C-alpha positions in Angstrom: 12.9 5.3 31.0 15.2 5.9 28.1 16.7 2.4 27.0 20.3 2.3 25.8 22.9 -0.1 24.5 26.3 -0.2 26.0 29.6 -1.5 24.9 32.7 -1.6 26.6 33.9 -0.1 29.9 34.8 3.3 31.3 38.1 4.5 31.6 39.5 7.1 34.0 40.3 10.0 32.2 38.3 9.1 29.2 34.5 10.2 28.5 32.1 8.0 27.4 30.8 8.4 23.5 26.7 8.9 23.4 25.5 8.0 20.0 22.1 9.6 19.1 20.4 8.1 16.1 18.7 9.7 13.2 14.6 9.8 12.3 13.0 6.4 12.1 16.3 4.9 13.2 17.5 3.7 17.0 20.0 2.8 19.0 20.2 -0.7 16.8 21.9 1.5 13.8 24.8 2.4 15.9 25.1 -1.4 17.5 25.7 -3.1 14.1 29.3 -1.8 13.8 30.1 1.4 15.6 29.5 0.6 19.1 31.5 -2.6 19.1 34.1 -1.0 16.8 34.9 1.8 19.2 34.7 -0.4 22.4 37.3 -2.5 20.8 39.4 0.6 20.9 38.9 1.6 24.3 35.9 3.4 24.4 32.7 3.2 26.5 30.1 3.6 23.7 26.4 4.1 24.5 23.6 4.2 22.2 20.2 5.5 23.1 17.0 4.6 21.7 14.6 8.5 21.9 11.2 7.9 23.3 9.1 6.1 20.8 12.2 4.4 19.0 13.5 1.1 19.5 13.0 -0.2 23.5 12.1 3.4 24.6 8.6 3.6 25.6 6.5 6.9 24.8 3.7 8.4 26.7 1.7 9.2 23.5 1.9 8.7 19.8 5.8 9.6 18.6 4.2 11.5 15.7 3.8 14.0 18.4 7.1 14.1 20.2 8.7 17.5 20.3 12.6 18.2 20.0 12.4 19.4 23.3 11.5 16.0 24.4 14.3 14.5 22.6 16.4 17.0 24.5 14.8 15.8 27.5 15.5 12.0 26.4 19.3 13.0 25.8 19.6 15.1 29.2 18.6 11.6 31.1 21.2 9.6 29.2 24.0 12.3 30.0 22.8 12.6 33.5 23.2 9.1 34.1 27.0 9.0 33.0 29.8 10.0 35.7 30.6 12.7 33.8 29.9 14.5 30.1 30.2 12.3 27.3 31.4 13.1 23.7 28.1 13.5 21.8 27.8 12.0 18.2 24.5 13.1 16.3 23.0 11.8 12.9 20.7 13.3 10.9 17.9 14.3 13.2 19.9 13.3 16.0 22.2 15.7 15.0 20.1 18.5 15.4 19.1 17.7 18.8 22.7 17.4 19.8 23.1 21.3 18.5 20.4 22.2 20.4 21.7 20.3 23.5 25.2 21.9 23.1 23.0 25.8 23.1 22.8 25.0 26.8 25.6 22.3 27.8 29.3 22.0 27.7 30.5 18.3 26.6 34.2 17.3 25.9 33.5 17.2 22.1 30.8 16.7 19.3 30.6 15.1 16.3 27.7 15.8 13.6 27.1 13.0 11.2 25.0 13.6 8.3 23.1 16.4 10.4 20.2 18.3 9.8 21.3 21.6 9.2 21.2 24.5 12.0 18.4 26.0 10.5 16.2 23.0 9.8 14.8 20.3 7.7 13.6 22.7 5.2 15.9 21.7 2.4 15.3 18.0 2.9 11.4 18.3 2.9 11.6 20.1 -0.7 14.0 17.7 -2.1 11.5 15.0 -0.9 8.3 16.8 -2.3 10.4 17.3 -5.9 11.5 13.5 -5.6 8.3 12.1 -4.4 5.2 14.7 -4.8 2.4 12.3 -4.2 3.8 10.4 -1.5 4.9 13.7 0.1 1.5 14.9 0.0 0.0 11.8 1.5 2.7 12.3 4.6 1.4 15.7 4.8 -1.9 14.7 5.2 -1.6 11.9 7.5 1.4 13.2 9.4 3.0 10.0 8.9 6.9 10.2 7.5 7.5 6.5 7.5 5.9 5.4 4.0 7.9 7.9 2.4 11.3 6.3 3.5 10.5 2.7 4.5 9.9 0.9 1.2 13.2 -0.8 0.0 13.6 1.6 -3.0 13.1 4.8 -0.9 15.2 3.3 2.1 18.1 2.7 -0.8 17.6 6.1 -2.3 17.7 8.4 1.1 19.9 6.1 3.1 21.9 4.0 1.0 24.6 3.6 -1.5 23.6 2.1 -5.0 25.8 -0.9 -4.8 24.1 -1.8 -0.9 23.2 -5.5 -1.1 19.4 -5.9 -1.5 18.8 -8.3 1.6 20.5 -5.4 3.8 18.6 -2.7 2.4 15.6 -5.0 2.9 16.6 -5.7 6.3 17.3 -2.1 7.5 13.9 -0.7 5.6 12.4 -3.3 7.7 13.8 -1.9 11.3 12.5 1.7 10.7 9.9 3.4 12.7 7.5 5.9 12.8 8.9 9.4 13.3 7.8 12.6 15.0 6.1 15.0 12.5 6.1 17.9 15.0 9.8 17.4 15.7 10.7 17.7 12.1 8.5 21.5 11.8 10.0 22.1 15.3 13.6 22.1 13.4 12.4 25.0 11.3 10.2 26.9 13.5 13.3 26.8 16.3 16.7 26.7 14.8 19.8 26.2 16.6 21.3 29.4 17.9 24.8 28.4 16.7 26.6 31.4 18.6 25.7 29.8 22.1 27.8 26.6 21.0 31.3 26.5 22.1 32.0 22.7 22.3 34.9 21.6 19.4 33.0 20.1 16.7 33.5 17.7 13.7 31.0 18.2 10.9 31.2 15.4 8.5 28.9 13.5 6.2 29.2 11.1 3.2 29.9 12.6 -0.2 26.9 10.6 -1.7 24.3 11.6 0.8 20.9 12.4 -0.3 19.4 13.1 3.1 22.1 15.4 4.3 23.8 16.6 1.0 27.6 17.6 0.8 26.2 21.3 0.5 24.0 20.8 3.6 27.3 19.5 5.5 29.1 22.5 4.2 26.7 25.0 5.2 26.4 23.5 8.8 30.3 23.6 9.1 30.2 27.3 8.1 27.7 27.9 10.7 30.4 26.9 13.1 33.4 27.9 11.0 34.9 24.6 10.7 36.1 22.8 7.9 33.7 20.0 6.6 35.0 16.3 6.4 33.2 14.3 3.5 33.8 10.5 3.5 34.0 9.2 0.0 31.4 7.2 -1.3 29.4 6.9 1.7 25.9 7.6 1.9 23.6 8.7 4.4 23.4 5.9 6.9 27.4 5.7 7.2 27.2 3.4 9.9 25.7 0.6 8.1 27.3 0.9 5.1 29.8 -1.1 3.7 32.4 1.5 4.0 31.2 2.2 7.2 34.8 2.0 9.0 35.9 5.2 7.1 33.9 7.3 8.6 34.4 5.5 12.5 38.2 5.8 11.8 37.8 9.2 10.9 35.8 10.4 14.1 38.0 8.2 16.2 41.4 9.7 15.0 39.8 13.3 15.6 38.4 12.4 18.8 41.8 11.4 19.9 43.5 14.8 18.5 40.9 16.7 20.3 40.8 15.3 23.4 44.6 15.0 23.7 
């Protein structure tokens, strides 16, 4: 059973918001700021733990979870809600959301610093250039966590240069192993964007090194929407000190889109 964190109460005529975390993260990343903030504004806000992350068990090593496994996890939680929710996907979770939208309709979706429809190859090449020895070890061991989980690496890939060291160390310690197979799946089975008809907000941080502004623009271009860049924000927009810029932008867009 897929674990979730829920904040707020369901309101008649308003869909829930279901947040999908990125690689090595969990529902906890959304619960720090976003879930209570959206609940305070009248939304029923839910975040899930994909299998092998947070409180969700896995029937085998998370290293072998596939994108289809994650799609099944998302489908399970969507199916537990009384009506289709708004989906908000971050990073690898954004790719999972895009794949889900190939076959399912929801009222709206938000891609936050998302893996592009074409997959994670651009990020893989950036990681190899930045840390060639560590990347070689990751490919040899099929473990991505050591590439990102030191405080120095966590700051570089996920946070702003001015993020307090104590915060970065705290979040680095919460990261967990990620599926190497799922990352490969993003490349071998890209998103069929022409099948996606859901209204989309494609956004990211202007200082994001993981899903760069160029990646955000490429993703937005595939869906013929205008990309939104949040000034000064890094990859983990939901944990940065300036997180409310992103939350307010998403809230404003949802209210306009669902009106």
